[in-house]
N, C-alpha and C positions, 0 to 999 in steps of 0.2 A: 089503943086508938088516941088520936088527937082530939080533944074536947072541942076545940074551934072548928073541926074539920067537919064538912057536911058529908053524909053519906052519899057515895056515888049513884047517880041515877043511870038508867039504863042507855039514855042517850050519852051521858058522859063515858060511859064505858065503851059504847059504840065509837064515839068520836076517837077515844084514846086507842082502840084496837085499830082504827082506821089509819090515825096518825102512824102508829107502830108498824102497820102494813106498809105505808108509803115509804117509811125509813128502811124497812126490809127489803123493799122492792128497789130503792135507790142503791142501798148496799149491793144487792144482787146484780143490779146493772154495773156498778162500778167493779165489782169482782168479774163480772162477764168481760167488761173491756180489759181488765187488766190480765184476765187469762187468755183474751184473744191475742193481747200484745205478747204476752210470754210464749204463747204458741208461735207466733210470727217470728219472734226471736230465736226460739228453738229451731224453726225451719230453716231460718237463715244460717244459724249456727251448723246445723246438720248438712246444709248445702256447701257451707265452707269447708267443713271437714271432708266431704266427698271430693271436692276440688283439690284440697290439699293432699288427700290421700292419693288422688290420681297422679298429681304432680310428683309425689314422692315415689311412687311405684314406676313412674316413667324416668325419673332421675336415677333410680336403683338399677332399671334395665339399661339404661344409657352407660351408667358406670361400669356395669359387668360386661356390657359389650366392649367398652374401651379397654378394660384390663384384658379381656381375651384378645383383642387386636394388638395390645402391646406386647403380650406374651408371644403371639404369633410373629411380630415384628422383630422382637429380640432374638427370637430362634432362628428367623430367616437371616437376620444379620450376623449371628454366630456362624450359622452354615455358609453364608457367602464368605466370611473371613476364613473358614476351613478350607473351602474351595479354593480361595485366591492362595493361600499358602501351599496348597497341595499342587496347583497348577504352577507356582513358582519353582518347587524343587523337582518337579517331574524331569526337567533337562539334566539334572545331576543324575538320576537314575539312569536315564538313556546314556549319558557319558560313561558311566560306570560299567554299563553293559557292554558298550564299545570296546572299552577298555579291556575287559575280560575276554572278549571275542579275540583280540590280538595280542593277548598276553603271551602266547606261545611263539608268536612269529618273532619279536624282537624285544627280550627283557629289558633292554635299556630305554625302549620306548614307554614301556609301561609306567616308570618313574616319571616321565615327561608327561605323560597323560594323567597320572594320578594329581601332578601338581596343576595342571590344565583345570580338571574337575575340582579340585580345591578352590583355586581362584574363581572359578566360575559361581562355586557355591557362596563364597564370600560376598560377590557381586550380588547375587540372589538376596543373601541376608540384608545386606546393606541397602538394596532396592526397598526391603519390606521395613525398614527403619530400624534393623538390629546392627548394634556397634559393638565391638570389643570394649572392654574396660581398660583403662590404663595399665600398661604392663611394667617390663623390666625398666629400672632406672627413676620410675616414678615414685613420688612419695607413697608411703601405705596408707591407705584409707580404708577403715574397716567396713565401710557402707559398700565398698566393691570388691574387696579382698578378704580372702580367708588364709589366715597365716597357718601354715602346715609344718613350718620349719624356720630355724634362726640360723644366719651365717655371719661370720665377722665381715665387717666392711668398714669403709671411711668414715661413714656417719650412721646415726640411728634412724630406724624406719623408713628405709627405702626398701622398695621391691628388687630384689636381686635375682631371683629366678622365677619363672612362671612353669608351675607343672601342669596347669590346665586352666586354659583361658576362660574368661569369664565374659557375658554378654549382657548389654542391657537394650530395653526397647524404649526408646525416649529415656525418661526419667526412671523408669520401672527396672529394677535388676531382675533379670531373667535367671543367671547364675552368677555367683562370685567366682573370681579368679582364685584359683589355689596356688599360693605363693610362698617363697621362702623371703624372710624379710631379714635385713641387715641389723646387726648390732655392732656399736662402735667398740673397736678394740681397746681393751684397758692398757694403759701404757704404765710400765714400772713393775707390775705384778706385786705390788707390796703386801706386807702382813696385816 
């Protein structure tokens, strides 16, 4: 103990305890205010989370509906394209059936009928946007032609003969033309 210090009296102790009680009460009030503020912030955060969760769930449902709608539209467009192509080529089938019905009557007319069917079919394909790739006499182009043979010719890399026509749809190659390509004749036959 400190020699200069007087012993505490009961009143001093009581005053000190009251002061400490006031400090504790003030601290309790500050903690209560802080707790109330924190609880308010927590409630606000929970409300925001619920709002965001609701928005997320709606967005997820909207996207799923959009994806399903797009799949259905793509499928419908594919089927519409198939139906359009089928409707376009049905007249060729009709013409072939008529040619077969009359095949026995006049054999010469069959060849003429087949030519007419062929021309009609080419018109239909052209109407659908299908075009033949360049053929005989044109420069060989590996993006349109498949070389299946080589023949001698006046110059290199020309299409000499078409064994099977190729077709494209716009810029897309449907089938390459199978062709024979020229190779320039070597002059002199040197050793």
